[in-house]
C-alpha positions in Angstrom: -11.1 16.5 32.8 -14.0 14.7 31.3 -12.7 11.6 29.0 -14.0 13.1 25.9 -11.9 16.2 26.3 -8.6 14.3 27.0 -5.5 14.4 24.8 -3.2 11.4 24.7 0.6 11.2 24.2 2.2 8.3 22.4 5.8 7.5 22.3 6.8 6.6 18.8 10.3 5.2 17.8 10.2 7.2 14.5 8.6 10.6 15.4 9.3 10.6 19.2 6.3 12.2 20.9 3.0 12.2 19.2 0.1 14.0 20.7 -3.5 13.0 19.8 -6.3 15.4 20.2 -9.6 14.3 21.6 -11.1 13.5 18.4 -8.2 11.5 17.3 -8.4 9.7 20.7 -11.9 8.7 20.2 -11.1 7.4 16.6 -8.1 5.4 17.9 -10.3 3.8 20.7 -12.8 2.3 18.3 -12.8 -1.3 17.6 -12.3 -0.7 13.8 -9.0 1.3 14.5 -7.7 -1.0 17.1 -8.0 -3.8 14.7 -5.0 -2.2 12.9 -2.7 -3.3 15.7 -3.1 -6.8 14.2 -2.5 -5.9 10.5 1.2 -6.1 9.8 2.2 -3.0 7.6 4.4 -5.1 5.4 2.5 -8.3 5.1 5.1 -11.2 5.0 8.2 -9.2 4.9 8.9 -10.2 8.4 9.8 -13.7 7.2 12.7 -12.1 5.4 13.4 -9.0 7.7 12.6 -10.2 11.2 12.1 -6.7 12.5 9.3 -5.8 10.0 6.5 -6.7 12.5 5.3 -3.1 12.7 1.6 -2.6 12.0 -0.9 -0.4 10.1 -1.7 1.0 13.6 1.8 2.4 14.2 1.9 3.8 10.6 -1.7 5.5 10.8 -0.7 7.3 13.8 2.6 8.5 12.3 0.6 9.8 9.1 -1.7 11.6 11.6 1.4 13.2 13.2 2.8 14.4 10.0 -0.6 15.8 8.8 -0.7 17.9 12.1 2.8 19.0 11.5 2.2 20.0 7.9 -0.8 22.0 8.8 1.0 23.9 11.5 3.9 24.8 9.0 1.4 25.9 6.3 -0.3 28.3 8.7 3.0 29.6 9.7 4.0 30.5 6.0 0.7 30.8 4.1 -1.8 33.6 4.0 -4.9 31.4 3.0 -8.5 32.0 3.6 -10.4 31.0 6.6 -12.2 28.5 4.4 -9.0 26.6 3.7 -8.0 26.4 7.4 -11.5 25.2 8.1 -11.2 22.5 5.4 -7.7 21.7 7.1 -9.4 20.5 10.3 -10.3 17.3 8.6 -6.8 16.4 7.3 -5.6 14.8 10.3 -8.4 12.6 10.8 -8.3 11.5 7.1 -4.6 10.7 7.6 -5.4 8.7 10.8 -8.2 6.7 9.0 -6.5 6.4 5.4 -5.8 2.6 6.2 -9.0 1.7 8.1 -10.2 -0.7 5.4 -7.0 -2.8 4.9 -7.4 -6.5 4.5 -5.3 -9.0 6.4 -1.6 -8.9 5.5 -2.1 -5.4 4.0 -1.9 -5.2 0.3 -1.5 -8.7 -0.7 -5.0 -9.6 -1.5 -5.4 -6.5 -3.7 -3.4 -8.2 -6.3 -6.2 -10.7 -6.9 -8.6 -10.2 -9.7 -11.0 -7.3 -9.1 -14.0 -9.4 -9.3 -12.7 -11.6 -6.6 -12.7 -9.1 -3.8 -15.4 -6.7 -2.5 -13.1 -3.7 -3.4 -9.7 -2.3 -2.6 -9.0 -1.2 0.8 -10.0 2.5 0.3 -13.4 1.5 -1.1 -13.9 -1.0 1.6 -13.3 1.5 4.2 -16.8 2.9 3.5 -18.1 0.0 5.6 -16.2 1.1 8.6 -17.2 4.7 8.3 -20.9 3.5 8.3 -20.3 1.8 11.7 -22.1 3.4 14.7 -18.9 3.5 16.7 -16.8 5.4 14.2 -19.7 7.7 13.2 -20.1 8.5 17.0 -16.3 9.3 17.2 -16.5 11.7 14.3 -19.8 13.3 15.4 -18.3 16.3 17.2 -16.5 17.6 14.1 -19.7 17.6 11.9 -22.6 15.5 10.8 -21.1 14.9 7.3 -17.5 14.5 8.7 -17.4 10.8 7.9 -18.5 11.3 4.3 -16.0 14.2 3.6 -13.1 12.2 5.3 -13.9 9.2 3.2 -13.9 11.4 0.0 -10.4 12.6 0.9 -9.1 9.1 1.4 -10.6 8.1 -2.0 -9.1 11.1 -3.7 -12.5 12.4 -4.7 -12.5 15.6 -2.5 -12.5 19.2 -3.5 -10.5 20.1 -0.4 -7.6 22.2 -1.5 -5.4 20.3 0.9 -6.4 16.8 -0.5 -3.0 16.3 -1.9 -1.7 15.7 1.6 -3.9 12.5 1.9 -4.0 11.2 -1.7 -1.5 12.6 -4.3 2.1 12.8 -5.4 3.1 14.4 -2.2 0.8 12.6 0.2 2.1 12.1 3.8 1.5 8.4 3.6 4.5 7.8 1.5 6.8 9.9 3.6 5.8 8.0 6.7 5.8 4.3 5.3 9.2 4.7 3.6 10.8 5.9 6.7 9.1 3.4 9.1 9.5 0.5 6.7 13.3 1.1 6.4 13.7 1.5 10.1 12.1 -1.7 11.0 13.5 -3.6 8.2 16.9 -2.5 9.2 17.9 -1.3 5.6 19.4 2.1 4.6 17.3 2.5 1.6 14.1 4.5 2.7 15.6 7.8 3.9 13.6 10.6 2.9 14.1 14.3 4.0 10.8 14.6 5.5 11.7 17.8 7.4 12.7 19.7 4.2 9.7 18.5 2.3 7.4 19.8 5.2 9.2 23.1 5.1 8.7 23.4 1.4 4.9 22.5 1.3 2.9 25.5 0.0 -0.8 26.3 -0.9 -0.4 27.3 -4.6 -2.9 28.4 -7.4 -3.0 26.2 -10.5 -2.1 28.7 -13.4 -4.4 26.7 -15.6 -7.5 26.2 -13.6 -7.3 28.9 -10.9 -8.0 26.3 -8.2 -5.8 26.0 -5.1 -3.9 22.9 -4.1 -0.9 21.7 -2.2 2.6 22.0 -3.9 6.2 22.7 -3.0 8.6 25.4 -3.3 11.6 24.9 -5.7 13.9 24.6 -2.7 12.3 21.3 -1.6 12.8 19.6 -5.0 15.9 17.8 -3.9 13.9 16.2 -0.9 11.2 15.3 -3.4 13.8 13.4 -5.5 14.9 11.7 -2.3 11.3 10.4 -1.8 11.0 9.1 -5.4 14.5 7.3 -5.2 13.8 5.8 -1.8 10.6 4.4 -3.1 12.5 2.7 -6.0 15.1 1.3 -3.6 12.4 -0.1 -1.1 10.5 -1.8 -4.0 13.6 -3.4 -5.4 15.2 -4.5 -2.1 12.2 -5.0 0.3 8.7 -4.9 -1.1 9.6 -7.0 -4.2 12.4 -9.2 -2.6 12.1 -12.7 -3.8 11.4 -14.1 -0.3 8.6 -11.7 0.2 7.1 -12.4 -3.2 7.3 -16.1 -2.6 5.3 -15.8 0.8 2.8 -13.4 -0.8 2.2 -15.7 -3.7 1.6 -18.7 -1.3 -0.9 -16.6 0.8 -2.9 -15.3 -2.2 -3.1 -18.9 -3.5 -4.3 -20.0 -0.1 -7.1 -17.3 0.0 -8.0 -17.6 -3.6 -8.6 -21.4 -3.4 -10.4 -21.1 -0.1 -12.8 -18.6 -1.4 -13.4 -20.5 -4.7 -14.0 -23.8 -2.7 -16.4 -22.0 -0.4 -14.2 -22.4 2.7 -14.3 -18.6 3.2 -16.8 -16.1 1.9 -15.5 -13.1 -0.1 -17.2 -10.7 2.3 -15.6 -12.4 5.2 -12.3 -11.0 4.2 -13.4 -7.5 5.3 -12.5 -6.8 9.0 -10.3 -9.9 9.5 -6.9 -9.5 11.2 -3.8 -11.4 10.0 -4.0 -14.3 12.4 -7.9 -14.4 12.3 -7.8 -15.1 8.5 -5.1 -17.8 8.8 -6.8 -19.6 11.8 -10.3 -19.4 10.3 -9.1 -20.8 7.0 -7.1 -23.6 8.5 -9.9 -24.5 10.9 -12.6 -24.5 8.2 -10.3 -26.5 5.8 -9.8 -29.2 8.2 -13.6 -29.6 8.4 -14.1 -29.4 4.7 -13.9 -32.7 2.6 -12.4 -31.6 -0.7 -8.9 -31.9 -2.4 -8.4 -28.0 -2.2 -9.3 -27.9 1.6 -6.9 -30.9 2.2 -4.1 -29.1 0.4 -4.7 -25.9 2.3 -4.8 -27.5 5.7 -2.0 -30.1 5.4 0.3 -28.4 3.0 -0.1 -24.8 2.2 -0.8 -23.3 5.5 1.8 -25.3 7.5 4.3 -24.2 4.7 3.4 -20.5 5.4 3.5 -20.9 9.2 6.8 -22.7 9.1 8.4 -20.5 6.4 8.7 -23.4 4.1 8.3 -21.0 1.1 7.8 -21.7 -2.6 11.2 -22.0 -4.6 12.4 -19.9 -7.5 12.4 -22.2 -10.3 12.6 -19.6 -13.0 13.6 -15.9 -12.8 13.7 -13.5 -15.7 14.3 -9.7 -15.2 12.0 -7.3 -17.1 15.1 -6.2 -19.0 15.8 -9.7 -20.2 12.2 -10.0 -21.6 13.3 -7.5 -24.4 10.7 -7.1 -26.9 8.4 -9.9 -25.7 5.0 -8.9 -24.8 3.4 -10.8 -21.9 -0.3 -11.5 -21.8 -2.3 -9.0 -19.8 -3.4 -11.6 -17.4 0.2 -12.4 -16.3 0.3 -9.2 -14.0 -2.9 -10.2 -12.2 -4.5 -13.1 -10.6 -7.2 -14.1 -13.1 -8.9 -17.5 -13.9 -6.9 -17.5 -17.1 -3.6 -17.2 -15.1 -4.6 -20.0 -12.8 -5.4 -22.2 -15.8 -1.9 -21.7 -17.3 -0.2 -22.2 -13.9 -2.1 -25.5 -13.3 -1.1 -26.7 -16.8 2.4 -26.0 -16.1 2.2 -27.5 -12.7 0.9 -30.8 -14.1 3.8 -31.0 -16.6 6.3 -31.0 -13.8 4.3 -33.4 -11.5 2.9 -30.8 -9.1 -0.7 -30.5 -7.7 -2.9 -27.7 -9.0 -2.2 -24.5 -7.4 1.6 -25.4 -6.6 3.2 -23.5 -9.3 2.7 -19.7 -9.3 3.7 -17.1 -11.9 4.6 -13.7 -10.2 5.3 -10.4 -12.1 4.3 -7.7 -9.7 3.4 -4.3 -11.2 3.0 -0.7 -9.8 2.7 1.7 -12.7 2.4 4.7 -10.3 5.7 4.0 -8.7 7.0 7.3 -10.0 3.7 9.2 -10.4 4.3 13.0 -10.2 1.5 15.5 -10.6 2.0 18.5 -8.4 2.6 22.2 -8.6 6.1 23.8 -8.0 6.7 27.4 -7.1 10.0 28.5 -8.8 12.3 30.9 -7.2 11.1 33.5 -9.6 7.7 33.2 -8.2 6.3 31.3 -11.3 4.1 28.4 -10.6 4.6 25.3 -12.8 3.0 21.9 -13.0 5.5 19.0 -12.5 4.4 15.9 -14.6 6.0 12.6 -15.3 8.4 14.2 -17.5 9.9 16.3 -15.0 11.1 20.0 -15.4 14.4 20.2 -17.3 17.1 21.6 -15.1 15.1 21.2 -12.0 14.0 17.5 -11.6 15.2 15.1 -13.9 14.6 11.8 -11.9 11.2 11.1 -13.6 12.9 11.0 -16.9 14.8 7.8 -15.6 11.4 6.3 -14.4 10.7 3.7 -17.0 14.4 2.4 -16.7 14.2 2.3 -13.0 10.7 0.6 -13.1 12.2 -2.0 -15.4 15.1 -2.6 -13.2 12.9 -3.2 -10.2 10.5 -5.9 -12.0 11.4 -9.5 -12.1 9.3 -12.3 -13.6 9.5 -15.4 -11.3 7.9 -18.8 -11.4 7.6 -20.2 -7.8 7.0 -23.9 -7.3 5.9 -25.2 -3.9 8.6 -28.0 -4.4 11.6 -27.2 -6.5 11.3 -28.2 -10.2 13.6 -27.1 -13.1 11.7 -25.3 -15.7 12.3 -24.5 -19.4 12.6 -20.7 -19.7 11.6 -20.8 -23.4 8.5 -23.0 -22.7 7.3 -20.8 -19.9 7.7 -17.7 -21.9 6.0 -19.3 -25.0 2.9 -20.0 -22.6 2.6 -16.4 -21.1 3.6 -14.2 -24.2 1.4 -12.7 -26.7 1.4 -14.0 -30.3 0.5 -10.7 -31.6 
């Protein structure tokens, strides 16, 4: 059989046997996709959970597998038009390519100020779609395939099945929660994926008349399992204090390296984890500046040897009560850096060696999808839930508050005044 017509079988620890079709094989064999083998799925979580060395490569192939499975089950149960099934042909490849633009160590750098980066990983993926190699891999499925797949990833597509790639029910969430829990060795990410896939339907929005992906009422309990698994994984893994300590150190290294001209912002696109750390360290050693010296002699050795910043202050979101934090506290802006360095100087630390961390993810419990009731009525499920059917969203704000913790990390331990720090970062009005 000619190479371009060959399928490929992959053995996966989560989904067992995954079969790639010839187009998927061509995509996987591109340099852009192979790069994902060297981007850790969970950034620095392996410094806390040693098993968490799985990659974006593994995850992307898993999402592809779920997309193929979901479409097969939809075809078995749904009487949709040929146009919908034609549109469905692109879904597995959008699932495969949804993370193609990720920066080194996954999501960490996207927490930096938006003016600092070339864009989030979804917008940056456009550069990879424009590459001749990936264009050639997609050429057999249509001259505009790259454009339509990118629109699906960005959430800008009119494809009725777009919700499987970007939405409340996207397959990405089902895959990463299961995979992350497995490799971290924790029991928190269990999602009833089989039940969810059995419950997926193509429904018509009663308000607009447009078709989109939704679920049958019988799958609602499985949907709740997904939401609660996400809450538990954020609380226990993604926002674990050790993971956040390493992430803040890494962000400060890259931020200062770009600001000092050691690394250009555009160079962040396309680097693997180890490439970025090695190149930053090498260039810092050859640069004569205080920042370069701190990066090469202290910060990168700290990161490589797991000498992580210490928790010098920790306040839960619930403990903050009615205090209103300044908007800049949740992002990495110049104003935040200024306040951090002022506090660092007060306790005898170098600039950049005190970091305020208060992670945010407002879409943690995002819900916006159609549900077909047992009566046949189609209703839209929003953030308020549907009384008597799914009530977990009503707890969303309380759960989100429980998950969030304001921490101040110092590269060497320093006792900090809680009141003094809060005064510096809370709004006067």
